[in-house]
N, C-alpha and C positions, 0 to 999 in steps of 0.2 A: 413102586409097589406093583411088581409083576406077579401075575398069578401063575406063571409058567416056570420061572426060575427061582430058586431058593436064595434068600439073602445070606450073606456070610454071617457066621456066628458072631454074636455080640451080646451085650447085656444092658440092663438098666443100671446106671452108675452115677453116684454123686461125685461132682467135681466142684470144689469150693471156688467160685470165681474171684474171690478176694485174694486168694493165694495161689490158685492153679493146682492145689493139691487134691489128689483123688481121695474119695471116701468109700463108703460102703458100696458093694456091688451085688446085684441080684440077677440070677439067671433068667433067661427067656423061658416063657411057658412052653411046654412040650405040646405037640399037636393033640395028644390024648387029653391033656389038661384043658385045652381050648374046647374040645368036644364035650368034655364033662361040664364045663361052664355053660355052654349053650344048652345042653340037656337040662341042667339045673334051672337055667333062666326060663325055659319053656314050661317046665313042671311048676315052678313057683308062680308063673303068670296065671296058671289055671286057678290057683287058690287066691292069690293076691287080688285079682280083679273082682273077686266076690266079697272081699272085706269091705264093709261100708266105708264110704269116703270119710265120714267123721272119725272113724277109728284109724284109718290111714293118716288122717290129719293129726291125731294125737302122737303118732310115732314120728311124723315129719317135724312136729313142733319140738319133740325131744331131741331130734338131730340138731336142730338149731340151738337149743340150750347147750348142748355139748361143745359146739364150736366156740362159744364164749367161755364156758367153764375151762376149756383146755387151750385158751388162746396163747398163753405163754409158751407152752410146749409146741403148739402148731407154728407159732411165729419163729421160734428158733430153727425149726426144720427148714422152712423155705428161705430164711436168711442164709443158711448154709448152702442150700441147693442152688438158688438162683440170685443171691446177692441183694435181695430187697432189704432196705433199711428196716431195722427191727420194729420201730413204731408203726410203720406202714404194714408190716407183716401181721402184727397184732390187730390192726384195724381191718385188714382183709378177713381175718377169722371172724371178727365181730360182725362184719357186713354179711357174712354167710348166715349168721343168726337172723338178721333182718329178712333175708330171702326166704329161708325156710319158714319163718313165722308168717310172712305175707301169704305164702301159698297154703300153709296150714289153716290160716284164718279165712282167706278169701276163696280158697279152692272150691269148697262145696257150692258156693253161689256161682262161680265162674263155670263150673261143670254142670250146672242144673239144666234140665230140659228147657228149651225155648219154644214156646208156641208161636206158629206163624199163621198168617191168614190163608185159609183154604177157600178160594173164591167159588169153587165148584161144589162146596158143601163138605161136610165131614170135619174132622179135627186133624190137624197136622202139627207136628212138632219136630224140632231138631234135637237129637240126643248126642251127647258127647261121651263116647265110649273109648276105653283103651284099645290099643291095637296089638300089643304083644311085646316081645323082647326088642330092645333098642341097643345100638352100639353108640357109645360116646367116645370121641377122640379129642382129648383135651391138651392144651398147650402149657408151657412152663411159666408164662409171664404173670398169671394169677392162678396159682395151683389149686386154691380152694374155691375162690369166687367163680371161676369158669365151670367147675363141676357143680357147684350149688345151683347156678341158674339153669343148668340142664336137668339135674336130678330132681330138684324140688317139685316142679310142676308135673313131671312124669311119674314120680312116686305117688303123688296125689291122685293122678288119673287112674292108676292101677297098672301102668306099664312096668316092666322089669328092665334092668339096666346091666349091660356089660360095659365096663369102663376101661379104656386104654389110655393111660396117662403118658405124658412126655417122658422119654427115656432118661432125662436128667432129674426127674422128680419122683423117684421111687419111694422115698420115705414119706413124702406128703401123701402119695397115693395110698400107702398102707395105713397112714394115720386116718384118712377119710374112711377106709374100709372098717377100721376099728370103731370109729364113731357110729357108723351104720349098724354094726353088730351090737354095740353096747346100747344103742337107742331102741333096740327091739325089732329092727328090720328083719323079716324072716329070711332064712337061708335061701339063697338063689335069687332074691329080689334085687340085690345090688352086689355085683362081683367085680373086683379089680383083677385085670389080667395083664401080665407083662408080655404082651403080644409083639411079634415081629411084624414087619410090613407085609410079608406074604400072608401071615395069619390074619391080618386085618382084611385083606382081600377075600380070604376064605370065609371069614365071619360075615362080611357083607353079602356074599353069594349064598350063604346058608338060608334055606327057606324058612327057618324058624325066626330069623331076624326080620323085623318089619320096618326098620328105619335106622338112619345114622345121622348123628350131629357132629360136625367138626368145627372147632375153632382153631385157626392156624393160618398158614401162609397161603397166598394166592396159588402157588404151585401145588401145595397139598390139596387145596380145595378143588383144583381142576382134576387131580387124580381121583379123589374120593367121589366127586360128582360124576365122573365117567363110570366108575365102578358101580355106583348106586343106580345110575341110569340104565346100565347094561343089565342089571339084575332087578329092575323095576321096583326100586326101593325109594321111599320118601327120604329126602335129605335136607338138612338145614346147614348152611355154610356161613360162618362168621369169619371173614377173611381180613385182609389188610385195610388200611385206611390212610388217607393223607388229608385230614380234615382242615378246611379253611377256618380261620379265626379272624374275622373282619372287624377292624376298629375304625369306624367312620369318623368319630370325634370323641373327645373326652374332656371333662373339666379338670382332670388330674392325670397327666401323662405318667408320672412316676408310679402312681397306684395302679393304673391300667397295665403298665409294663410289668410290674411286680406280680399282678394276678396272672398275666399271660405266662410269665416265667414259671411260676409255681405250678400252673397247669401242665406246662411242657415237661418239667423235670420230675413230675410224680412218677413213681416206679422207674426212676432213671430213664424216663422218656420211652419206656417199653409198654405202651398202651395202644391198642388198635385205634381208639378214638381220641388220641392225643391231638393237640393243636399243632400239627406238623407244618402248616403253612400260615404264617401270620401275615395278613394283608392289611396294610396300614395307610391311612390317608396321608398325602404328601406333606400337609402342613404340620403334622406332628411326627412324621417319620423319623427325622434325625434325632429328636429328643427321645423317642421311643427306643430306638436302637442303642442310643447312648446308655439309657437306663438298663437295658438287657445286658449290655457289655459290662457295666459296673457290677451287676449281679453275678455274672459268670466268671470274671477274670481272677478273682481272689480265692476261688474254691480250691480246696486241696483234697487229694484222695484220702478216704477214711474208712475205718472198719465199719461195715454196715451193722454189725452187732452192737456197736456203740452209738452210731448215728449222731456224732457230735456236730454242733453248729459249725458252718463254714466248710463242711466237707461234702464230698459226693461219693456215691456208692459205685461199685463195678457194674458193668453190664452182665448179662447172664452167662457169658462164656467168652473165652479169648477169641474164638472164631467170630462171634458177633461183633466184638470190639474192632477186630481187624477189618471186617467187612464194612462197618460204618466209617472207619478211618479212610478206607479206599474211596467211598462215596464223597467224603469231604474233600479229599485230595483231588479227585476228578474235577470238582467244582472250582477249586482254587486254580488248578492248572488251566482251566478254560476261562478264567477272568473273574471269578467271584471273589468277594472280600470276606476274609475270615477275621472277625473283630476280636474274638477271644476263643480260647480253648481249642479243641480238636486234636490235641496231642495224645498219643497212645503211650501208656507207660511201658517201659521195658519189662521183660520177664514173662512168666506164664500167667499173670493175673489179667483181669479183664477191665482195667481202668482206662477210660477215655474221658478227657477233660470236657465238661459241658461247653458247647460251642454256640456262637452266634454267626450266622452267614447272611450276607446280602448280595445282590447282584446276580441272582440265579437266573439263567436263561434256558430256553428249551433244549439246547444241545447238550446240556449237562445232565448227568444221571439224576441229580437231586431234584430236577424239575418234574420228572415222571415217576421216579421210584419212591417208595416209602422209606423214610429215614427212621429206623426203629431204635431210637436212642436219644440222648439229651442234646439235640441240636435245634436251636431256634432259627428257622429260615424266615426271613422277613422280606416282604415285597412292598414296593411303593406304588400307590395308585392315585390318580388324579380325579376320579369321579366314582359315583356309586355304580354306574354302568360298567366301568373298567373293573371294579371289584368283583362284580357278578361274573363277568367273563373269565377272569382269572380263577375265581373260586371253582367254577364249573369246568375249567380246562384240566381235567384230571380223569384218569381211568378209574379212580375210586369214587365211592359215594356213600361213605359210612355216616358221618355226621358233619355238622358245621355250626358256627355261632357268629352272630352279628351284634356289635355293640355300638350304641349311640345314646347321647343324651335325649334325642328325639325318638321315643319308642316307635312311633308310627313309621318313621324313616327306616329304622332297623327292621321293623316287621315287613316292609315292602321288599327290602333286600333279601331277608331270610326266606321269604315266600318263593324266591327264585332259585334257591339252592337245590341242586340235583343230588339230594342225599336222603338217607333213611331217617335222619334225626336232625331237624332244624331248630336252632335255639336263638332266643333274643335276650340279650343282656344277662346271660348266665347260661349254664348248661344243666338241663334236666336229667338227674340221675337218681336211681333208687330202685328198690325191689318192685315198686309199683309202676315204673316207667319202662315201656318197651324199648328194646335195644336191637338194632339191625340195620342193614344198609342195602344199597342198590349198586348197579354196575358191577365192577370187579371186586367190590367189597362183599359180595355174596348175596344170599337171599334167605328169607325166613326171619322170624323174630323170637327173641327170648325176653323173659321178665314181663311184669305187668299182666294185664288181662290177655294179651296176645300170646303170652308164654305157654298157655294151656291149649292153644289152638293149632299147634303144629302136628304133634304125633297123636292124633285123635281121630276116631271114626265119627264123623258128623253124620250120624244115621238119621234118615227120615223115618219117623214113626207115624203112620197114618191110620186113622180109624174112621170108617165110613159111617154115614148117618144110618 
């Protein structure tokens, strides 16, 4: 994302990963269109910030209703664009309703003035005020959900949004824009732009823009963080993850393995906070791996629009599938055991058979890199202390979970995880649960009460006696 050289001409284009066939194509925005969007965002901010938060809440609630009302249409779009199984696509649209409803309902209280003790006399309070136009840079893996968790709290606060979506998701980006318009969001308050990388840099540098939120790769986060820092802009980065999923003991290995597998292959393994490293006690390790292998070995490629039992969906693109296959092959070449899957289907489609890997060692790419796809990597440990060391031996720090029949034991281990989200005997998720990480997983939080605390002017308001 250079600010000095222009990118080569390209476009936003749909390519169906189940077939490799190209679909609709949309041209990049012109520089003049970007400037018009920024001017409209600034002008809209001046009036939107003055709308009472309860009225903004009614509009935000209507946005949420439309996501569920249009879930079938929305689901079909992202199944075509990035290959998500159709039932999961519909579920994502409905989850957006929960997010918009949460902030519409809880937003006024979360944004209310907070009085603090003024020891020297007088009255002091912290006010939560909007800051202005924001840039959102969103990824392809959850085309609606990622936008919702950024847009909902900031629309409630009175900020305005310029949204740059993934180049592979133009139809979902336009569907979101139509929802915003139909829900009564005033012109200029939310604007989708098909921006180039160079234009992103220009937007961040523009003095009208007050902050930027990116969900994406570690590499993209480093670039956006540098641009934001150079221009003194607040930034929230939700990047990669390689979350530990620690199983200390269980009364039912088969059930525990099935739960771990279901978590791992949700969205075909393409989730930042997926359980990418399963760390299992040695006395149940062999049985656990055997169960995972049984679950993986008989799966066949299937049409994500049908999502039939016993099938798996494609990854988001052929390039993504090829990259994951290379990571698997690197591990196998260096001595890892591939128990099932890992084969890449011939042709232009993006099908890679869900895999189970053991014997991963530090010299393998899979030990340090994020495996963004349906690969269960399982490690054997002989003690709680070894589990903690392995869990924390990662450049990432998004989330982690610890499972045990002894809750206190699981709590002790989970307390030691170097992550932004530590879980015991389950994973806390929902519109009301904050999301974010530490280390190279980024910084800042979305969702829950913390979701309204990022792009906000926490102004001191003091009245003397």
